[in-house]
Every structure is written in C-alpha cells, then in structure tokens.
N, C-alpha and C positions, 0 to 999 in steps of 0.2 A: 537817768533814763528810766522810764517806767517799764515795769515788766509786762510783757504781753499776756493778755488773758488766755484762758484755755481754748476759747473758741477760735482765736486768731491763729493758734498753733495747729488747728485742725484735729485736736484731741477730742474724742467723744466725751460728752458730759453726762450721758445717760447710761445707767447700768446695763440696759439692754444691748448697747453697742460695744461694751468692753469685752466681756467674756474671755479675757486673756488673749484675744486674737488681734490686738491692734499692732501694727497697721492692718486695716481690714483686708482679709485675703479670703475670697470665697472658697478657694481650694482647701485652705487650712480648715475652714469651717466644715466643709464636707467630710474631711478626714476625721475630725473630732466626732461628728455625728455618726459616721460609719463605725468608729471605734466604740462608741457607746452602744450602737446596735449589735456589734460583735459581742460585747460583754453580755448583752441580754441573751444572745444566742447561745453563749457558752453555758448559760444556766440550764439549757435544755440538754440533759444527758442523752446523747444520741449515739446509737450503735448501729452498724450496718453489717449485713451478711451478703456475700457475693459468691456466685458460682460461675466460673468461666468455662463454657463448653467449646470444644473444637471438634467438629464433625467432618470427617474426610470420606468422600464417596469412593476415592481411589487411593487408599493408603499404599505407600511404598513398602517394600520388604522391611519388616521389623517395626513398621509404624502402625499405630493402632487407629481404628476407624473412629474412635470416640475417646476423648480424655476430658477430665473435669478438674479444675483447680478451685479449691474453696478458700475464701479469706473472710476473716472477721475484722472489721476496721482496717482492711488492707493488710492484715497479717495472715500469712499462709498457715492453714491448719490441716488441709486435706488435699490428697491427690487420688483421683479415681480413674481406673481404666475400665470403661464400659464393656469392651470386648472380652477381657479376661475376668470381669467382675471382681476386680481386686482394688481395695482401698488402702491407702497408706496415711497414717497420721504424720503430719509434717512438722509438728512443733509440740511444745509442752501444752499449748492450748488444745490441740487435737487429743493429746494423751489424757486430758481431764475429762473428755466426754466419749472416748471411743469404746467404752464398756457399757454405754447406756442403751436403752431400748430406742431412744430417739435417734441415735447414731445408726442403728440397723434400719430403722424406718427411712432415714435419709438416704442410705445407700440403695435401698430398693427403688425409691422414687427417682434417684439420679439415673439409674439404669432405664427406667420407663421414659424419663425425659429425653435421654439420649436416643432411644428407639424412635420416639415421636419426631424429634428434630431430624433424624436420619431420613425418615419418610418424607418430611417436608422438603429436605434438600433434594431428594430424588425428583420431586415434582418441579423444583426450580431448575435443576440440571437439565431435565428433559426439554426445557424451553430456552435456557440461556447458557448452558455448558459451564456453569459455575460448580466447582468441585469441592470447595472447603467452606463450610459455614461456621462462623464464630458467633456465639451467643453469650450474653451475660445476664443472669438473673440477679436482681438486687432487691433486698427488703431492708427497711429501716425501722427502728423502734426507739421511741423517745420516752423519757421518764414520765411524761404526762399521760402516757398510754396510747398516744397517736402512733399510727404505723403507716407506711407507704410501701409501694412495690413497683417494679418496672422490669422490662426486658429491653436489651439492645441487641441488634443483629447487624452483622457486616461480613465483608469478605476481604481477604488480604490485609488485615489489620486496620481497615477503615470502616467506621460505623456507617451503616446505610439507613436503618430504621430504629425508632424508639417506640416502645409500647408503654403507655401510662396505664398501669393496672387500676389505679384509683378511678380514672375517667373512662377506662376501656377505649382509649383513643390512640391513633397512630400518628407519628410525626416523621415526615421524610427529612432525613438529615443530609444524605449524599445526593447531589443532583443526578438525575437519571435513574433513581431507584423507585420512581413513582409506580412503575409496573408491578413491583414486588409489594408495595404498600397497598395498591388496589386489590391484588390477588389475596393477600392475607386479611385485609380489612373486610372483604366480602365473605371470608371463611369464618363462620361463627364458631366452629369447633376449635380453630386456632385461638381465637380471642378467649374462649372459655378456658382452654388449657393454660394459657399464659396467665390469666387472672387467678385461676385456682392455685397454680404452683407458686406464684410470687406472693400473693396475699393470703394464701392458706398454708401450704406446706412450708415455705421458706420462713414465714412469720412465726409459725409454730415452733420450728427448729430453733430459731433465734431466741425466742422467749425462754425455751427450756434450757438451751445451752448457756444462756446468760446467768443462770443460777450458779454455774460453776465458773464462768468466765469473768464476770463483772469485777471481782476483786483484782484481777490481773490486767484489766484494760484501763486506758485513760478515761477520765470522766466523760469526755465528749467523743470518744472514739477517734477516728481519723477523718471525720467529716468536717471540712473547714467551716468556720462561723459564717462566712459569706454565703456558702452553699446552703447552709441551714436556713438562713434568712430568705434566700431566693426560693427555697423549697416550700416555705410557708406562705409565700406571697400568692395572691389570687391570680 
C-alpha cells in the first residue's frame, strides 16, 4: 500500500501554516500572539504611584474626616491623616524616603488635596446626600520617559467616574452618575486641579522617590503586561 502524501493527511505544507500550532487552532494562535505582546510590554519598566483618599463629611466618633493610603506598585508605603496632619511610613519603602524634602512636599499637598475634595464633597452632598467620597490619584512612569495620570472617584466602594489627565476627559463608569460627570466636567477649576496633581505633583514625587525605590521594586512594578498594552493603545 502506498503511503498517503502530506496533502491527503491534511498536514500543512507551507511554513507559514505550521508555526508549531498544528492542528490549526485560532485560539492557540491568539494566545501565542498575546504572549509575544506581553513580552514586549515587559520590556517597558513601568512603575505606578497611587494615593487612595477617603473623605467623610460626617465622621463617626474616633473616625477621621480624611485619610490617605499611598502605594507604589500596589505596595503600601504611607498612611496619612489629613485631620491630624500626621503621616506614617508603612514599610521599608516609606522609610527610604521619609527624610527627604519630597516627602514633606508630598504631605503638604496631600492635605491641600484633602481640603479640596472635602469642599467638592460638600457641593455633592447638598444635592444628593452622599456623605463619603472615595478618590484614587494614579500616575505611571515608564523607562522610556513616558508618563500618564488619572483620577477615579466613587462612593461605597464602587467607582463612578474616571478622569483621564492626559486627555483631560471624563468617563462615566457607574450608570446613573452622569449628573456628577456633567457637574465636574463643566467645572474648569476641578479639571485643572486633577490634571495638575496627577501629572505634576504625583509624577514629580514618583520620579524622585524612584531614585531610592527602584532597586527594591520589580522591573515592571505591579502593572500587568496586558494593562500596559491597553494603556498604550490609541
């Protein structure tokens, strides 16, 4: 009996169709492509700095009206009480920078940010009886020199709005929050404040802190490769 040729077996004969993926599986191909894209993203040494604000217009006894938690690549390094104006270093990362001028500048600005957010919460509460505002300021820095910044806002642990500092644009995340988007979108002072703090202050702190931090951090920080790819997409 004659051996069947390759074409009768359905085996691809062209190099372009082999790629180690036979039998042909589109899902496997996509996974390999994503894997290669992830490898490219990993080459971007990306670090992020985040500050989580909790602003309470009616704090309970013993509760503070404003607290801030700071993370670098999702590692805690700072806890700040706006009301008492007290800051705590939460890890060895905080200990590396808590004696710097930048640390003091950071603390002063965090208090100012807390005061501004408290004022904005008062405006919101007057219209909608929302008492606790949660905000997250984030900035990223890549080895290429590119930076980005954003703010997220929400209530009761749910994000409502996102402000893209690069584009100075608002995105409604939670259905029903369009009233808040329209209110802040029309307030130029708010947009300028959010842009300045995330693209100016936060970025400046991160760049200066990285002088001390980078040897202790993972090469890509805690930003997932897929997120980095999406962040750089148009």
